[in-house]
C-alpha positions in Angstrom: 122.5 96.3 83.0 120.0 93.5 82.2 116.9 94.6 80.4 113.9 92.9 82.0 110.2 93.7 81.6 108.8 95.6 84.6 105.7 93.5 84.6 107.5 90.2 84.3 109.8 91.2 87.2 107.0 92.3 89.5 104.8 89.4 88.5 107.6 86.9 89.3 108.0 88.5 92.8 104.3 88.2 93.5 104.3 84.6 92.2 107.3 83.9 94.5 105.3 85.3 97.4 102.3 83.2 96.6 104.4 80.1 96.6 106.0 81.2 99.9 102.6 81.5 101.5 101.9 77.9 100.7 105.2 76.5 102.0 105.0 77.6 105.6 104.0 81.1 106.4 105.9 81.9 109.6 109.2 80.5 108.3 109.2 82.6 105.1 107.9 85.8 106.5 111.2 87.6 105.9 111.3 86.5 102.3 107.7 87.7 101.8 108.7 91.1 103.2 111.8 91.3 100.8 109.8 90.3 97.7 106.9 92.7 98.5 109.4 95.5 99.3 110.9 95.0 95.9 107.5 95.2 94.2 106.7 98.3 96.2 110.0 100.0 95.3 109.6 99.2 91.7 106.0 100.3 91.4 106.7 103.5 93.4 109.5 104.4 90.9 107.2 103.8 88.0 104.4 105.8 89.6 106.7 108.7 90.4 107.9 108.8 86.8 111.5 107.8 87.6 111.0 104.9 85.1 109.7 106.3 81.9 109.8 103.3 79.5 109.3 99.6 79.7 109.9 96.7 77.4 106.9 95.3 75.4 107.8 92.5 73.0 111.4 93.6 72.8 110.9 97.3 72.2 110.8 100.3 74.6 107.4 101.8 75.1 106.7 105.0 77.0 104.6 104.6 80.2 101.5 106.7 80.1 100.0 108.6 83.0 97.1 106.2 83.1 99.5 103.3 83.5 101.4 105.2 86.2 98.1 105.5 88.1 97.7 101.7 87.9 101.3 101.3 89.2 100.4 103.7 92.0 97.5 101.3 92.9 100.0 98.4 92.8 102.2 100.3 95.2 99.2 101.0 97.5 98.0 97.4 97.5 101.6 96.1 98.1 102.0 98.5 101.1 98.7 97.4 102.6 99.8 93.8 102.2 103.1 94.5 103.9 101.3 96.2 106.8 98.8 93.3 107.1 101.6 90.8 107.3 103.4 92.8 109.9 100.3 93.2 112.1 98.5 89.9 111.7 99.3 86.9 109.6 96.2 85.5 107.9 97.2 83.2 105.1 93.8 83.5 103.3 93.8 87.3 103.4 97.5 87.5 102.2 96.7 85.1 99.3 93.7 87.3 98.3 95.8 90.5 98.4 98.6 88.8 96.3 95.9 87.8 93.8 94.7 91.4 93.6 98.3 92.7 93.0 98.8 90.0 90.4 95.6 91.2 88.6 96.7 94.8 88.7 100.1 93.9 87.1 98.4 91.9 84.4 96.0 94.9 83.8 99.0 97.1 83.1 100.3 94.5 80.6 97.1 94.6 78.6 97.0 98.4 78.7 100.3 98.5 76.9 99.0 96.3 74.1 96.0 98.5 73.5 
């Protein structure tokens, strides 16, 4: 099994989604759903405690309950974004939601270093 940072994986999916928004929204809707579903599944596993550690600078670090709460917020925002895309596609709103998810993921990164 390849060892990948949770933050880096989730962040790459959000960044992929941001690029997809710019390339042609309707055509890449399925890809957006897949990427966001992966972010949701990953964040939900962390929030539920199924993932107990993550890699920080090459070493395993335990995920605290405060960090789990942030991952729960990431799952919530991701679910809202998926719902929004399924109901009404507004490129500007989707970009804003993806930016919010990105900031939450980055927030978890800084909380591991403190």
